[in-house]
N, C-alpha and C positions, 0 to 999 in steps of 0.2 A: 437408773442413771444417778450417779453420785455427784457430789460437788467436784470431785476430781475429774469427772467427765464433762465439766462445763468450765470453759475459760472465758475471760473477758478481755477484749482489746478495744480501748477507747469507747467504752459503753456498749460495744457490740458483743453479744453472747455467741461464743463459738463452741459447738458441740464437738467432742473428741472422744477417742477410745484408745486405750493403751493395750496392745497385744503383748502379753507376757512372754509368749513363746519366741516371737521375733524381736521383742524389745523395741517395738515401733509404735509411734503415735500416729493415729489416723484422724484426720479432721474433716468435718463436713465441708464439702466444696462450696455449696451455696452460702454457708455462713461466712466463709472467707471472701467470697465474691461480694457479699453485702458490705464488707469493710472496704474493699477495693473501689467499689463504685459509690460508696457512701450512701447506700440505699436502705432505709429502715423498713421498707415494704418487702417482706419475704418473698411474696409472689413475683414482684418485679425482678428481684435477684434470681429467682428460679427461672424466669423466662429468659433472662440474660444468659444464664448458664446453658439453657437448652439451645439457644441460637449459637453460642460459642462452641458448644460440643459438636453440633452438626457441621460447623465450619471446619473445626479441627479434624473431624472424621474425613471430610472431603479432601483435606490437604494431606491425609495419610499420616497425621501426627500420632505418635505412640503414647502421648500424654493421656488421652482419653481412655485407651485400652488399659492403662495402669490404674485407673480409678475403679475401686471396688464398691460394693454396696453393703452397708451394715444397718441393722435396725437401731434407730435412734428416736428419742422422744420428739414428736412433732409439736406444732403450736397447739393442737387440740389435746395434748397430753397423752396421745397414743403412740406406741412404737410403730414406726414406719421405715421401710427401706429407704436409705439415704445414700447418695453418692459421696464417697469418702476417698481421701488420698493421703499418702504419706507426705511428710514435709518435703522430701526430695522431689516428688511429683508436683507438689503445689508450687515449689520454686520455679519449675519449668512452666507451669500453667500461668503463673503471675506475669511472665514475660509477654503473654498474649493479651494482657489487659492493660491498656493505658491508664495509669492512675498515679497520683502523687503519693498514695499510700503504699505503693509497691515496696519501696525500700524499708520503711518502718516495719511492715508486716514480715518481710524476709528476716529481719533481725529478730523479731518476736518469735517466729517459728524455730529459728536456730536456738534461741534462748530456752524455749520450752523443752526441746529435746535434750539439751545439755543439763537442765535442772533435773529432769527425770533420771538421767544416769547418775547424777550426784545423790539423789534420794535413795536409789537402789544400793549405792555403795555405803551410804550413811543415813539410815532411817531417821535419825534425830533431826536431820535437815527438814524432812517433810513435816515433823511436828512443829519446828520453828516457823515454817512457812504457814502452817494452819493458824498458829498463834498470831502471826503478823496479819493474816487475812482477817481474823476476827477483830483485832485491834483497829484495823482500817475501817471496819464496818461499825465501830462504836461500841463494841461489847466491853463490859467492865472486866477487870482482872479476876474478880470473884466468879463471874459467869464463865470466863474462859477456863479457869481452873476446874470448875465443876464439869464443864463440857469435856475436858480432856480426861478427867477421872472417870466419867461415864463411858467414854470410848474405850478406856482400858478394861473396864468391867465387861463391856460388850465383847471385846476381842477375846477375853478369856472364855466367855460363854460359847462363842462361835468356834473357838479352838476345841472345846469339849465336844460340841456337836460334830465337828469334822472327824474327830477320832472315834465317834460312836455311831457311825452309820447314818448320819444325816448328810444327804448328798445335794450339794449345790445351793444356789441362791433361792431357788423356788421353795425348797423345803425350809430353808432358814426363814424366809418371809412368812410362811405359814405359822411356824413356831413363834416368831416375833409378834405376829398379830394376836396369837392366843394370849401371850403375856400382856400385851398392851390392852386388849379387850378386858382382861381380868382386873388389872390395876386401875385403868382409867375409866372403865365403863363405856368406852367407845372404841371402835376399830381404828387402826392407823389411818385408813382412808377418810373416815369421818372426822378424825382429829385434824387432819390436814385441811379438810373442807372448812372446819370451824375457824381455822387460821387464814383462810383464803389463799392457801398454798396450792401450787400446781406441780411443777417439776422440782421444787425446792426440797432440800433435806429437812424433814420435820424436826429433827433434833437441833438443827441450827436455828430454829425459831421457837424453841421451848423456853419457858421461864426457868428460873433457877429451881423452883419447886418441882416443876415437871421433870427436869433433868434428874433431880435427886430421887424422885419416886420411880422413874424409869430404871435408874441404876440399882435401886433397892430390889425391884422386881427381878431384874436380870441376875443380880448377885444371889438372891434367894433361889432362883431357878437353878443356877449352876450348882450351888451347894446341895440342894435337894437331889439333883440328878447324880451328883458324885456319891452321895450317901447310899443311893439305891442302885448305883452303877447302871443308870438308864441307858438303854441302847435301842436305836431305831426310832421311828416316828411315834409309835404308840406310847412307849414308855417316856420319851422326852416330851410329848404333848401333855401327858399327865403331870410331869414335873413342872412344865411351863405354867399350867393352870394353878398349881399349888404355889409356885413362886409369885405369880401375879396376885393371888389372893392375899398373901402376906402384905404386899405393898398397898393393896386395896384397903385393908383394915386400918393401916397406918394413915392413909389418905383420908378416910372417913372420920377418923378420930380428930385429925388436924382441922378438917373442915367444920366439925362440930364446935371446936374450941374457938376458931377464928370467925366463923360465919361466912367464909369466902371459899369459892370453888378453886381447887388446885388446877383443874383442867380449864384453860381459858382460850379465848380467840386472839390473844395478844401475839404479835409477831414482830419481826425485824424488817419487814418489807419497806423499801424506800417510799417516801410520801407520794411520789408520782405514781408508783404501782398501786398504792392504796386508792388514790383518787380515780385511776382508770378502772379498777375493779368495782368501785362504788358506782361509777357511771355505767359500766356493763350491766350490773345488777338492775339498775333503774331502767336501762333500755330493755332488758329481758322482761321486767315486770310490765312495761308498757305494751309488750306484744302479747301478753297472756289474755 
């Protein structure tokens, strides 16, 4: 799940998925219900939806039958089947829930769909939206520029992979992890754990140096792959390792000169999230 798969409405996180074929946004029903009943407890919102769903079924409502299920990241970080609905179905569902938040979220759902159509017609809009998002979260202009340049480097690499028999996100993830393991000395998963991240995008929590070395590793990988016309997983995996090693040598030299590690646990999590995670860690330690 990417940042685009997670929206925020009045501090409530709403999971969503865009179906490219039908050009339709699907939203987690329980997440929307959390907003409507102003309930931060996910389980309570889930129980509310369970009762409401049974009632609507007994009434013969078509709303429930139009709710599908998609795998989305749950609270435990695992992909689990989740009831989802399009904006059109949700607008009907909202009418069954007495809430002062009904009208604001109706407007929000309509706005999300409209913005996606605009982004498809003009991709530059999505870049502007990303920049605005990072600015709102306190990122410096220098960091934002590096993040966007790194994304461009990433896109060129995945374009190459797509055109040379690398199929789908699963294989992209394997190659990405190879590159990351080589340059950083840790896997993507361990790097996220170091930063106390769960579902968040690792790159959105990298330091400027981490972004630069990630971009160097991916740029090197693409150019090496192009030079040998790497095709398929085996050849691209070898190119990925070589590209990562180039960035690794540069990282080690910088660390020797500065005496500081490039790979850090620093992140951009809100203070509340950091405090909660520290408390969770202490609680887990007390149970051992």
